[in-house]
C-alpha positions in Angstrom: 151.0 124.8 94.9 151.4 122.8 91.7 151.9 124.9 88.5 151.0 123.7 85.0 151.5 125.4 81.7 148.4 126.3 79.7 147.8 126.7 76.0 146.2 129.4 73.7 145.0 129.5 70.1 146.0 132.2 67.7 143.0 134.2 66.4 144.9 135.4 63.4 146.1 132.3 61.7 144.2 129.6 63.7 147.3 127.9 65.1 146.2 125.8 68.1 147.9 124.6 71.3 150.5 127.4 71.5 152.5 127.3 74.8 151.3 129.6 77.5 154.8 131.2 77.8 154.7 132.3 74.1 154.0 136.0 73.7 153.8 135.6 69.9 152.3 133.0 67.6 154.9 130.5 66.3 152.8 130.2 63.1 152.3 133.8 61.9 154.5 135.7 64.3 151.7 138.0 65.5 151.8 139.1 69.1 149.3 137.5 71.6 146.4 140.0 71.5 144.3 141.4 74.3 141.5 139.2 75.7 143.1 135.9 74.8 141.8 133.0 76.9 144.1 130.3 78.1 143.1 126.7 78.6 144.6 123.8 80.3 144.9 120.3 78.6 143.9 117.4 80.7 147.3 115.8 80.4 149.3 119.0 81.1 152.4 118.1 83.2 153.6 119.8 86.3 156.1 122.6 85.8 159.3 121.9 87.6 161.8 124.2 85.9 162.8 127.0 88.3 162.8 129.7 85.6 159.3 128.8 84.4 158.1 128.6 88.0 159.4 132.1 88.6 157.8 133.3 85.4 154.4 131.8 86.5 154.6 133.3 90.0 155.6 136.8 88.8 152.0 137.8 88.3 149.5 138.3 85.5 150.6 139.7 82.1 149.7 143.2 81.3 148.1 144.5 78.1 149.7 147.5 76.4 147.3 150.4 76.4 148.9 151.7 73.2 149.1 148.6 70.9 147.1 145.9 72.8 149.8 143.2 72.9 150.7 141.2 76.0 153.8 141.8 78.1 155.2 139.9 81.1 154.7 141.2 84.6 158.5 141.5 84.9 158.7 143.7 81.8 158.6 147.5 82.2 158.1 148.2 78.5 155.9 146.8 75.8 157.7 144.2 73.6 155.5 145.3 70.7 155.7 149.1 70.6 158.3 149.8 73.3 155.9 152.1 75.3 156.2 152.2 79.1 153.7 150.2 81.1 152.0 153.2 82.6 148.4 152.4 83.4 148.1 149.4 81.2 145.6 146.8 82.6 146.5 143.3 83.6 145.3 140.2 81.9 142.2 138.9 83.6 142.5 135.8 85.9 139.9 133.1 86.4 139.4 130.3 88.8 137.5 127.1 87.9 136.2 124.7 90.6 135.4 121.1 90.0 131.8 120.0 90.5 132.7 117.6 93.3 135.8 116.1 95.0 137.4 113.1 93.4 136.8 109.7 95.1 139.6 108.3 97.2 141.7 105.6 95.5 140.3 102.2 96.0 140.9 98.7 94.7 139.4 98.2 91.3 136.3 96.0 91.5 135.8 93.4 88.8 133.5 94.7 86.1 130.4 92.6 85.6 130.3 90.8 82.3 127.6 92.1 80.0 125.4 89.8 78.1 125.9 90.4 74.5 123.4 89.7 71.7 124.8 87.9 68.7 123.7 90.8 66.6 121.0 93.4 66.0 119.3 91.1 63.5 118.7 88.4 66.2 117.2 91.0 68.5 115.0 92.4 65.7 113.8 88.9 64.9 112.8 88.2 68.4 110.9 91.5 68.8 109.3 91.0 65.4 108.1 87.5 66.4 106.6 88.8 69.7 104.8 91.6 67.9 103.5 89.2 65.3 102.3 86.7 67.9 100.5 89.3 70.0 99.2 91.2 67.0 95.5 91.1 66.0 94.1 88.9 63.3 90.6 89.1 61.7 88.5 86.0 61.0 85.3 85.7 58.9 82.7 83.5 60.7 78.9 83.0 61.0 76.7 83.1 64.1 76.3 79.3 64.8 74.2 79.5 68.0 72.6 81.8 70.5 72.1 81.0 74.1 70.6 83.0 76.9 70.0 82.6 80.6 68.1 84.7 83.1 67.8 84.3 86.8 65.8 85.9 89.6 66.7 85.6 93.3 63.9 84.7 95.6 63.9 86.3 99.0 61.9 85.1 102.1 60.9 87.3 105.0 61.7 85.3 108.1 62.8 85.6 111.7 66.5 85.3 112.5 68.7 85.3 115.6 71.4 88.0 115.7 73.9 89.5 118.2 75.2 93.1 118.4 76.2 95.8 120.9 72.8 97.3 120.6 69.3 96.2 119.6 68.2 97.7 116.3 64.8 99.1 115.7 62.3 96.2 115.2 64.5 93.8 117.2 63.2 91.8 120.2 65.9 91.2 122.9 66.2 87.6 124.1 69.1 88.0 126.4 72.2 90.1 127.2 75.7 89.0 128.3 79.2 90.4 128.8 81.6 89.9 126.0 85.1 91.2 124.8 84.5 94.2 122.6 88.2 95.2 122.1 91.7 95.0 123.6 93.9 97.7 124.9 97.7 97.8 125.5 98.7 98.1 129.1 102.3 98.8 130.2 103.4 95.9 132.3 107.2 96.4 132.8 110.4 97.4 131.2 113.2 95.0 130.2 116.8 95.9 129.7 118.0 95.2 126.1 121.3 95.7 124.3 121.7 97.0 120.7 124.5 98.0 118.5 124.8 101.7 117.5 127.1 103.4 115.1 128.7 106.9 115.1 130.9 108.7 112.7 134.2 110.0 114.2 136.5 112.4 112.4 139.9 110.8 112.0 141.7 113.5 110.0 141.5 115.6 106.8 142.1 114.9 103.2 143.7 117.4 100.8 142.7 117.2 97.1 142.8 119.3 94.0 139.4 121.0 93.7 140.1 123.3 90.7 142.5 125.4 88.7 143.4 129.1 88.8 144.3 130.9 85.6 147.2 133.1 86.6 146.7 135.4 83.6 150.2 134.7 82.1 149.8 131.3 80.4 150.2 129.3 83.5 147.6 127.6 85.8 147.9 126.8 89.5 146.1 123.9 91.1 143.6 125.0 93.7 143.5 122.6 96.7 140.8 122.0 99.2 140.5 120.0 102.4 137.7 117.9 103.7 137.3 116.0 106.9 137.7 112.2 106.9 135.5 110.0 109.0 135.4 106.4 110.2 132.4 104.5 111.6 132.7 103.2 115.1 130.3 100.7 116.6 129.4 100.2 120.3 126.9 98.4 122.4 124.4 100.3 124.4 121.6 99.3 126.8 118.1 100.6 126.7 114.8 100.0 128.4 112.1 98.4 126.2 108.5 98.6 127.4 106.6 95.3 127.6 102.8 95.5 127.1 100.0 93.0 127.8 96.7 92.8 125.9 93.9 93.5 128.3 90.4 92.8 127.2 87.7 95.5 127.3 84.3 94.1 128.1 80.9 95.5 127.2 77.3 94.3 127.1 76.2 92.4 124.1 72.6 91.7 123.1 71.0 88.7 121.5 67.7 89.5 119.7 65.3 88.3 117.1 64.4 90.3 114.0 62.7 89.9 110.7 64.9 90.1 107.6 64.5 89.6 103.8 67.1 86.8 103.1 68.0 84.9 99.9 66.1 81.6 99.8 66.3 80.3 96.2 67.2 81.3 92.6 64.9 80.4 89.7 66.3 80.2 86.2 65.1 80.5 82.6 67.2 79.4 79.7 66.8 79.2 75.9 68.4 79.6 72.5 67.6 81.4 69.2 64.2 79.7 68.9 62.9 81.3 72.1 62.8 84.9 73.1 64.5 85.8 76.4 62.1 86.0 79.3 62.3 86.3 83.1 61.3 83.2 85.1 58.2 83.3 87.2 58.8 83.7 91.0 56.6 81.5 93.1 54.0 83.6 94.9 53.8 83.7 98.6 52.9 85.9 101.5 56.5 86.2 102.8 58.3 86.0 99.4 59.5 88.5 96.9 61.9 89.0 94.0 65.5 89.9 94.7 68.4 90.6 92.3 68.2 89.8 88.6 70.9 88.3 86.5 71.0 87.9 82.7 73.6 86.4 80.4 73.8 86.3 76.6 76.2 84.2 74.6 76.9 84.0 70.9 78.8 81.1 69.3 80.6 81.4 66.0 82.0 79.0 63.4 84.5 79.8 60.7 85.1 78.1 57.3 87.8 75.8 58.9 85.5 74.3 61.5 86.9 76.3 64.4 84.4 77.6 67.0 84.5 80.8 69.1 82.2 82.3 71.6 81.6 85.7 73.2 79.4 87.0 75.9 77.4 90.0 74.5 74.9 92.6 75.6 71.1 92.2 75.3 71.1 94.6 72.4 73.8 92.7 70.5 72.0 89.4 71.2 68.8 90.8 69.5 70.7 92.3 66.5 72.7 89.2 65.5 70.7 86.5 63.8 71.7 82.8 63.6 73.6 82.2 60.3 74.6 85.9 60.0 78.2 86.5 58.8 80.4 88.5 61.2 84.0 89.5 61.4 85.9 88.5 64.6 89.1 90.0 65.8 91.5 88.2 68.2 95.2 87.7 68.9 97.1 85.0 67.0 98.1 83.5 70.4 94.4 83.3 71.5 92.5 85.2 74.0 89.4 87.4 74.0 87.3 87.4 70.9 85.9 90.8 69.7 83.1 91.4 67.2 84.2 93.9 64.6 81.2 96.3 64.3 82.0 98.7 61.4 80.1 101.9 61.0 77.9 102.1 57.9 79.3 104.2 55.0 77.0 107.1 54.0 
């Protein structure tokens, strides 16, 4: 196992990075106290000296039960007060595992070049320009014109010819015939096909450093783990693929006559501010009736610069706004939908 020397910090004078082998602080001379925690720098080299390796493998330091200073496992008496080891406890050991195994070495891929802005000022200018262009602007205008249109669908009750899988109530059958109602999949045969399949095969194991063990004496030991290594093998295999045919499903279909209300015409009424909106008259008839109704109201505006705008409004807004009335319009600088600013009256 690989051994590395750790470090510790003196709690008395604050000296940092003291060697794990040191039982006393090189700054203030105080002995390493009980409960000190060792740490391992990222760049700690491997210990190769035989004496240091023997010191690391001798076991955890013990803490003198009389004066609380550290002593080596190979020492029978406390270097601080000279007392025999007796029942003095050992320094605690700890094991730290890495979160995940390191990746296997691979050829370095070229790093993509990042697009760089010339500066934050340029980016801020672009964002500011977009915000300004899409921001709202208010325009003072007057109602220049009012136009309205109303339409009524005219339906006629007449006899029509239809086909369906049953005759509805009120229908009069004229004939019946066989027709395709659906299709079903019918297995016809199997055909031999070839496809490529993959499988993962273990080819060996990989040993890697998966953590460090604090030996309780200023040294750390690499913890190693193993994991299986796999490779992907490909092979061709044959299989039987079903082949289906579409087979029609027949049923009886009926042709029949029936009376329906159907759209026949649309009558319109149009006007402007000089004429109140009204619905057009539907021509009377024995087999005729009104259908759906449609209404559309449009206000046109003009500002002081001669620009014109328009907006489709509700019937209530059409009645409230008079021709020549001043209004405030809100829109985007880049164009788009025009809104009428309707402010609440101040009490």
